[in-house]
VEXLUMTOR-405611 format. One record per residue (C-alpha): residue number from 1; x, y, z. Coordinates in nm, 4 decimals. Layout:
residues N
SITE  nr        X        Y        Z
SITE NUM        X        Y        Z
...
This chain:
residues 386
SITE  nr        X        Y        Z
SITE   1   8.3984  -0.2610  -2.0786
SITE   2   8.4927  -0.1999  -1.7128
SITE   3   8.7533  -0.4787  -1.7351
SITE   4   8.9031  -0.3197  -2.0456
SITE   5   8.9194   0.0157  -1.8673
SITE   6   9.0809  -0.1434  -1.5637
SITE   7   9.3389  -0.3127  -1.7841
SITE   8   9.4187   0.0245  -1.9395
SITE   9   9.4482   0.1774  -1.5915
SITE  10   9.6919  -0.0941  -1.4822
SITE  11   9.8992  -0.0385  -1.7953
SITE  12   9.9153   0.3386  -1.7360
SITE  13   9.9885   0.2897  -1.3665
SITE  14  10.2927   0.0768  -1.4451
SITE  15  10.4295   0.3614  -1.6591
SITE  16  10.3643   0.6238  -1.3902
SITE  17  10.5034   0.4236  -1.0981
SITE  18  10.8159   0.3477  -1.2965
SITE  19  10.9158   0.7141  -1.2549
SITE  20  10.7062   0.8435  -0.9618
SITE  21  10.6050   0.7107  -0.6206
SITE  22  10.2403   0.7958  -0.5418
SITE  23  10.0247   0.7409  -0.2339
SITE  24   9.6928   0.5570  -0.2652
SITE  25   9.4967   0.8851  -0.2749
SITE  26   9.6967   1.0407  -0.5588
SITE  27   9.7201   0.7130  -0.7510
SITE  28   9.3462   0.6483  -0.7351
SITE  29   9.2688   1.0104  -0.8243
SITE  30   9.4445   0.9720  -1.1584
SITE  31   9.1892   0.7158  -1.2781
SITE  32   8.8761   0.7481  -1.0625
SITE  33   8.7049   0.9756  -1.3149
SITE  34   8.7373   0.7309  -1.6039
SITE  35   8.6133   0.4436  -1.3894
SITE  36   8.3358   0.6585  -1.2376
SITE  37   8.4466   0.5802  -0.8829
SITE  38   8.4281   0.8205  -0.5886
SITE  39   8.6760   0.6722  -0.3414
SITE  40   9.0235   0.7595  -0.4649
SITE  41   9.1978   0.5799  -0.1797
SITE  42   9.0125   0.2502  -0.2326
SITE  43   9.0867   0.2587  -0.6037
SITE  44   9.4533   0.3298  -0.5339
SITE  45   9.4667   0.0363  -0.2925
SITE  46   9.3000  -0.1911  -0.5479
SITE  47   9.5457  -0.0951  -0.8223
SITE  48   9.8437  -0.1348  -0.5902
SITE  49   9.7200  -0.4786  -0.4804
SITE  50   9.6947  -0.5954  -0.8415
SITE  51  10.0497  -0.4764  -0.9041
SITE  52  10.1698  -0.6187  -0.5705
SITE  53  10.3444  -0.2953  -0.4852
SITE  54  10.4091  -0.1549  -0.1395
SITE  55  10.2962   0.1903  -0.0316
SITE  56  10.5889   0.4314  -0.0797
SITE  57  10.7479   0.6134   0.2114
SITE  58  10.6757   0.9497   0.0495
SITE  59  10.4275   1.0494  -0.2218
SITE  60  10.5871   1.2434  -0.5071
SITE  61  10.2864   1.4760  -0.5494
SITE  62  10.1443   1.5518  -0.2035
SITE  63  10.4426   1.4563   0.0150
SITE  64  10.1979   1.2524   0.2286
SITE  65   9.9696   1.5482   0.2875
SITE  66   9.6668   1.3343   0.1997
SITE  67   9.7619   1.0787   0.4656
SITE  68   9.7889   1.3524   0.7274
SITE  69   9.4480   1.5159   0.6725
SITE  70   9.3112   1.3891   1.0047
SITE  71   9.5366   1.6304   1.1931
SITE  72   9.4014   1.9198   0.9823
SITE  73   9.0429   1.8055   1.0391
SITE  74   9.1074   1.7891   1.4150
SITE  75   9.2395   2.1433   1.4041
SITE  76   8.9350   2.2824   1.2250
SITE  77   8.7115   2.0894   1.4650
SITE  78   8.8851   2.2756   1.7457
SITE  79   8.8628   2.6269   1.5970
SITE  80   8.5027   2.5821   1.4793
SITE  81   8.3748   2.4418   1.8086
SITE  82   8.2633   2.7880   1.9278
SITE  83   8.0419   2.8458   1.6229
SITE  84   7.6794   2.7521   1.5623
SITE  85   7.6428   2.6069   1.2115
SITE  86   7.4550   2.3458   1.0143
SITE  87   7.6414   2.3925   0.6837
SITE  88   8.0011   2.4684   0.5905
SITE  89   8.2512   2.5043   0.3093
SITE  90   8.6225   2.4257   0.3286
SITE  91   8.8798   2.6028   0.1156
SITE  92   9.2520   2.5379   0.0991
SITE  93   9.5718   2.7175   0.0060
SITE  94   9.8209   2.4654  -0.1346
SITE  95  10.1937   2.5012  -0.1914
SITE  96  10.2600   2.5804  -0.5617
SITE  97  10.5153   2.2978  -0.5750
SITE  98  10.2399   2.0418  -0.5038
SITE  99  10.0203   2.1849  -0.7784
SITE 100  10.3167   2.1870  -1.0187
SITE 101  10.3996   1.8216  -0.9537
SITE 102  10.0355   1.7269  -1.0011
SITE 103  10.0235   1.9104  -1.3332
SITE 104  10.3537   1.7561  -1.4396
SITE 105  10.2273   1.3972  -1.4110
SITE 106   9.8898   1.4706  -1.5723
SITE 107  10.0633   1.6429  -1.8624
SITE 108  10.3397   1.3854  -1.9111
SITE 109  10.0995   1.0916  -1.9252
SITE 110   9.8199   1.2841  -2.1007
SITE 111   9.5672   1.2136  -1.8269
SITE 112   9.2341   1.3964  -1.8638
SITE 113   8.9222   1.4482  -1.6557
SITE 114   9.1119   1.4302  -1.3273
SITE 115   9.0075   1.6057  -1.0075
SITE 116   9.2809   1.8461  -0.9001
SITE 117   9.4663   1.7681  -0.5816
SITE 118   9.3365   2.0890  -0.4260
SITE 119   8.9754   1.9825  -0.4845
SITE 120   9.0556   1.6353  -0.3579
SITE 121   9.2020   1.7730  -0.0357
SITE 122   8.9017   1.9981   0.0378
SITE 123   8.6539   1.7254  -0.0582
SITE 124   8.8206   1.4688   0.1661
SITE 125   8.8409   1.7110   0.4609
SITE 126   8.4774   1.8057   0.4012
SITE 127   8.3642   1.4427   0.4198
SITE 128   8.5489   1.3808   0.7456
SITE 129   8.4497   1.7109   0.9035
SITE 130   8.0855   1.6666   0.8021
SITE 131   8.0692   1.3177   0.9523
SITE 132   8.2167   1.4345   1.2827
SITE 133   7.9953   1.7460   1.3142
SITE 134   7.6807   1.5996   1.1522
SITE 135   7.6643   1.9005   0.9199
SITE 136   7.6595   1.9339   0.5409
SITE 137   7.8780   2.0948   0.2753
SITE 138   7.7065   2.3970   0.1188
SITE 139   7.8737   2.5624  -0.1798
SITE 140   7.6500   2.8661  -0.2279
SITE 141   7.5623   3.0058   0.1140
SITE 142   7.7267   2.8133   0.4014
SITE 143   7.6956   2.9146   0.7659
SITE 144   8.0745   2.9067   0.8018
SITE 145   8.3678   2.9071   0.5609
SITE 146   8.6864   2.7357   0.6799
SITE 147   9.0169   2.8153   0.5130
SITE 148   9.3196   2.5919   0.5646
SITE 149   9.6479   2.7478   0.4527
SITE 150   9.8883   2.4581   0.4136
SITE 151  10.1638   2.6973   0.3056
SITE 152  10.1632   2.8894   0.6341
SITE 153  10.0055   2.6302   0.8585
SITE 154   9.7189   2.8670   0.9401
SITE 155   9.3481   2.7967   0.9937
SITE 156   9.0610   3.0472   0.9767
SITE 157   8.6841   3.0333   1.0287
SITE 158   8.4496   3.3005   0.8937
SITE 159   8.0825   3.2939   0.9813
SITE 160   7.8080   3.4099   0.7469
SITE 161   7.6645   3.7459   0.8459
SITE 162   7.3215   3.7574   1.0090
SITE 163   7.0703   4.0213   0.8969
SITE 164   6.8126   4.1468   1.1462
SITE 165   6.5245   4.3928   1.1299
SITE 166   6.3609   4.5619   1.4257
SITE 167   6.2549   4.8904   1.5828
SITE 168   6.3818   5.0927   1.8758
SITE 169   6.2278   5.3409   2.1151
SITE 170   6.4110   5.6079   2.3144
SITE 171   6.2330   5.7503   2.6165
SITE 172   6.5076   5.9730   2.7626
SITE 173   6.6559   6.2870   2.6090
SITE 174   7.0291   6.3299   2.5653
SITE 175   7.1068   5.9993   2.3868
SITE 176   7.2480   6.0421   2.0331
SITE 177   7.1445   5.8021   1.7596
SITE 178   7.4914   5.7253   1.6226
SITE 179   7.8058   5.6250   1.8102
SITE 180   8.1373   5.8043   1.7615
SITE 181   8.3897   5.5606   1.6037
SITE 182   8.6954   5.4408   1.7920
SITE 183   8.9520   5.7234   1.7855
SITE 184   9.2408   5.4796   1.7393
SITE 185   9.1166   5.3101   1.4215
SITE 186   8.8385   5.5338   1.2914
SITE 187   8.5872   5.2491   1.3094
SITE 188   8.7879   4.9824   1.1250
SITE 189   8.8511   4.7716   1.4348
SITE 190   9.1668   4.7429   1.6458
SITE 191   9.2974   4.6112   1.9784
SITE 192   9.1842   4.9260   2.1600
SITE 193   8.8163   4.8718   2.0686
SITE 194   8.8387   4.4899   2.0699
SITE 195   8.7947   4.5075   1.6909
SITE 196   8.4382   4.6381   1.7254
SITE 197   8.5055   4.9781   1.5641
SITE 198   8.3510   5.1569   1.8627
SITE 199   8.4889   5.1801   2.2145
SITE 200   8.1983   5.3487   2.3957
SITE 201   7.8305   5.2577   2.4153
SITE 202   7.6456   5.5775   2.5088
SITE 203   7.4227   5.6071   2.2002
SITE 204   7.1345   5.4150   2.0451
SITE 205   7.3829   5.2528   1.8081
SITE 206   7.6238   5.1719   2.0905
SITE 207   7.3581   5.0156   2.3115
SITE 208   7.2193   4.8012   2.0286
SITE 209   7.5691   4.7012   1.9136
SITE 210   7.6806   4.6012   2.2639
SITE 211   7.3740   4.3811   2.3074
SITE 212   7.4362   4.2090   1.9725
SITE 213   7.8099   4.1591   2.0393
SITE 214   7.7294   3.9761   2.3598
SITE 215   7.4235   3.7880   2.2337
SITE 216   7.5686   3.6630   1.9039
SITE 217   7.9391   3.6588   1.9925
SITE 218   7.9922   3.8952   1.6988
SITE 219   8.2894   4.1033   1.5928
SITE 220   8.1182   4.4028   1.4321
SITE 221   7.7689   4.5231   1.3484
SITE 222   7.6535   4.7766   1.0926
SITE 223   7.3183   4.9490   1.1394
SITE 224   7.1097   5.0948   0.8564
SITE 225   6.8771   5.3615   0.9942
SITE 226   6.5310   5.4505   0.8655
SITE 227   6.5470   5.8228   0.9359
SITE 228   6.7195   5.9985   1.2244
SITE 229   6.6502   6.2152   1.5251
SITE 230   6.8263   6.4712   1.7417
SITE 231   7.0059   6.3773   2.0597
SITE 232   6.7310   6.5643   2.2478
SITE 233   6.4430   6.3910   2.0667
SITE 234   6.2339   6.1045   2.1971
SITE 235   6.1274   5.8087   1.9817
SITE 236   5.7949   5.6808   2.1102
SITE 237   5.5086   5.4526   2.0073
SITE 238   5.6159   5.1502   1.8031
SITE 239   5.9615   5.2995   1.7517
SITE 240   6.1946   5.3686   1.4599
SITE 241   6.2694   5.0850   1.2139
SITE 242   6.6276   4.9808   1.1511
SITE 243   6.8269   4.7025   0.9871
SITE 244   7.1460   4.5529   1.1245
SITE 245   7.4134   4.3298   0.9750
SITE 246   7.6049   4.1172   1.2257
SITE 247   7.9540   4.0236   1.1081
SITE 248   8.1213   3.6909   1.1953
SITE 249   7.8702   3.5773   1.4593
SITE 250   7.9683   3.2760   1.6691
SITE 251   7.6082   3.2056   1.7694
SITE 252   7.3220   3.1786   1.5200
SITE 253   7.0347   3.0024   1.6913
SITE 254   6.9360   3.2797   1.9286
SITE 255   6.5839   3.3254   2.0646
SITE 256   6.4983   3.6956   2.0903
SITE 257   6.2140   3.8347   2.3057
SITE 258   5.9628   4.0783   2.1557
SITE 259   6.0992   4.3588   2.3740
SITE 260   6.4624   4.4036   2.4787
SITE 261   6.5180   4.6843   2.7351
SITE 262   6.8633   4.8504   2.7122
SITE 263   6.8660   5.1323   2.9699
SITE 264   6.6386   5.4073   2.8286
SITE 265   6.6443   5.2435   2.4819
SITE 266   6.4320   4.9403   2.3914
SITE 267   6.4531   4.7094   2.0900
SITE 268   6.1200   4.5826   1.9616
SITE 269   6.0387   4.2802   1.7409
SITE 270   6.3982   4.2053   1.6403
SITE 271   6.3992   3.9183   1.3890
SITE 272   6.6050   3.7631   1.1099
SITE 273   6.5537   3.8553   0.7436
SITE 274   6.7267   3.7468   0.4230
SITE 275   6.8753   4.0808   0.3147
SITE 276   6.8692   4.4561   0.3681
SITE 277   6.6707   4.6436   0.0999
SITE 278   6.9031   4.8007  -0.1556
SITE 279   6.6739   5.0950  -0.2308
SITE 280   6.5992   5.3636   0.0316
SITE 281   6.2675   5.2980   0.2025
SITE 282   5.9892   5.5570   0.1973
SITE 283   5.8281   5.6261   0.5308
SITE 284   5.5857   5.8633   0.7015
SITE 285   5.6239   6.0144   1.0455
SITE 286   5.4126   6.1821   1.3094
SITE 287   5.6145   6.4431   1.4961
SITE 288   5.5334   6.6696   1.7892
SITE 289   5.7195   7.0015   1.7876
SITE 290   5.7619   7.2734   2.0511
SITE 291   5.8096   7.6107   1.8804
SITE 292   5.9199   7.9553   2.0036
SITE 293   5.8443   8.2696   1.8014
SITE 294   6.0377   8.5936   1.7783
SITE 295   5.7235   8.8054   1.8073
SITE 296   5.3967   8.7511   1.9861
SITE 297   5.1529   8.5230   1.8129
SITE 298   4.7746   8.5076   1.8120
SITE 299   4.5305   8.2200   1.7719
SITE 300   4.4148   8.3694   1.4429
SITE 301   4.7655   8.3855   1.2960
SITE 302   4.8252   8.0224   1.3937
SITE 303   4.5324   7.9195   1.1743
SITE 304   4.7338   8.0188   0.8684
SITE 305   4.9392   7.7031   0.9266
SITE 306   4.6439   7.5063   0.7860
SITE 307   4.7848   7.6031   0.4461
SITE 308   5.0629   7.3473   0.4987
SITE 309   4.8178   7.0570   0.4822
SITE 310   4.8742   6.8455   0.1674
SITE 311   5.1483   7.0846   0.0570
SITE 312   5.4690   6.9662  -0.1106
SITE 313   5.7902   7.0736   0.0649
SITE 314   6.0900   7.1560  -0.1551
SITE 315   6.4264   7.3268  -0.1479
SITE 316   6.4337   7.6928  -0.2516
SITE 317   6.6101   7.6001  -0.5775
SITE 318   6.2882   7.4292  -0.6881
SITE 319   6.4307   7.0768  -0.7002
SITE 320   6.1851   6.8010  -0.6176
SITE 321   6.3749   6.4832  -0.6967
SITE 322   6.1938   6.3118  -0.4099
SITE 323   5.8996   6.5393  -0.3317
SITE 324   5.7826   6.5210   0.0277
SITE 325   5.4458   6.6234   0.1590
SITE 326   5.2793   6.7340   0.4809
SITE 327   4.9517   6.5453   0.5257
SITE 328   4.8069   6.7070   0.8355
SITE 329   4.8990   6.9666   1.0962
SITE 330   4.7511   7.0469   1.4363
SITE 331   4.8666   7.3296   1.6628
SITE 332   4.8013   7.4805   2.0038
SITE 333   4.9190   7.8097   2.1483
SITE 334   5.1078   7.7551   2.4757
SITE 335   5.2149   8.1148   2.5527
SITE 336   5.2234   8.4558   2.3858
SITE 337   5.5387   8.3538   2.1964
SITE 338   5.5186   7.9760   2.1800
SITE 339   5.3025   7.6971   2.0414
SITE 340   5.3067   7.3205   2.0003
SITE 341   5.2253   7.1298   1.6841
SITE 342   5.1652   6.7708   1.5734
SITE 343   5.2471   6.7071   1.2072
SITE 344   5.1960   6.3973   0.9907
SITE 345   5.4392   6.4092   0.7000
SITE 346   5.6747   6.2164   0.4762
SITE 347   5.9941   6.1006   0.6420
SITE 348   6.3125   6.2825   0.5560
SITE 349   6.1856   6.6405   0.5918
SITE 350   6.4406   6.8298   0.8069
SITE 351   6.2228   6.9384   1.0965
SITE 352   6.4321   7.2254   1.2306
SITE 353   6.4469   7.3825   0.8854
SITE 354   6.0746   7.3228   0.8392
SITE 355   6.0290   7.5425   1.1452
SITE 356   6.2978   7.8081   1.1024
SITE 357   6.3222   7.8289   0.7248
SITE 358   6.6564   7.8327   0.5500
SITE 359   6.6435   7.6673   0.2095
SITE 360   6.3196   7.4789   0.2764
SITE 361   5.9913   7.6164   0.1419
SITE 362   5.7272   7.6573   0.2598
SITE 363   5.8143   7.6691   0.6294
SITE 364   5.6475   7.7810   0.9509
SITE 365   5.8430   8.1067   0.9789
SITE 366   5.7440   8.2060   0.6233
SITE 367   5.3735   8.1295   0.6634
SITE 368   5.3466   8.3026   1.0024
SITE 369   5.5705   8.5907   0.8933
SITE 370   5.7301   8.5454   1.2323
SITE 371   6.0724   8.3913   1.2872
SITE 372   6.0276   8.0534   1.4582
SITE 373   6.2689   7.8303   1.6448
SITE 374   6.2300   7.4580   1.7143
SITE 375   6.2906   7.3957   2.0853
SITE 376   6.2465   7.0188   2.0718
SITE 377   6.0748   6.7577   1.8556
SITE 378   5.9723   6.3984   1.9247
SITE 379   5.8645   6.1088   1.7040
SITE 380   5.5345   5.9355   1.7851
SITE 381   5.4799   5.7204   1.4752
SITE 382   5.7066   5.5999   1.1956
SITE 383   5.5316   5.4037   0.9210
SITE 384   5.7259   5.2333   0.6396
SITE 385   5.5459   5.2616   0.3052
SITE 386   5.5591   4.9322   0.1133
């Protein structure tokens, strides 16, 4: 059966080579599928040897591109040398004229089940690149994706994003949570900000981002916060949880200590995870609040705040799409017109409005019948509810 198939291949080859000169790669590719062979070049050489034909100066289909793949592989070895990876995928942009000539021959001679020249190019480069780097081709989730644009002579490497989860503490007042975007590009990334999207690093976000840029050789990071705090607030205890996505990292195999000090901000237990949760996470917080009152306040009047315990907090329009609750409240008078309080409650309750009122009910001002103002508030515990 194999001999009959080979005889048929020889017969078809004679017809093709009568009109078109093909290199060993393109010649073997035309028939490798029918013969269930994987090496297109070896098959092409075998067919050519049987026909006693010389290799043509120029291949009609690929214009000798297949014979020059080593130079492309050497180029991607060079541009990928700064990346950590154990798996890869190579893609290619081919000149339309090459694809057209390939289709022309397959159509004219009614050849079926043939690997396209584009797939053959990427497969061949993948084999050579994998052997040299001792890495594997991964089609679904590779560490890096390499694109070779044969039309423009351009090469590009993109690294798979890394997802991390951790917590941060902030033990000095005056540090905002979020960083102001670069004024030149609005956060998109430009030459001014070295394509980071931010040009200063004087916030929690900025300090974390700067550390990750340097540690992972990354271009940009995007942080997903679990709650927020004021610039004047402290974040104590085990810290506030956050997720971060690191874009185009050059380094992947990084060992991270349990605690990373970053000048008044510390990152705790930073580690890799598979993905960031798509749904908002529920969490509880313990907050200490310093409160000033418009009028004098007595110890007896402060006791009315006990009514807040286990009470649902809602907007004044009555909406409770995501009802939030206060679980416990403790308070201590500190002067005739001031007191401190420690509250355990659901995350996401706006603390300043919980104190002063506005469109949040009930609130401290309402219960005390005394206008209150939040001087400062700090976070002591933040617990994610699973």
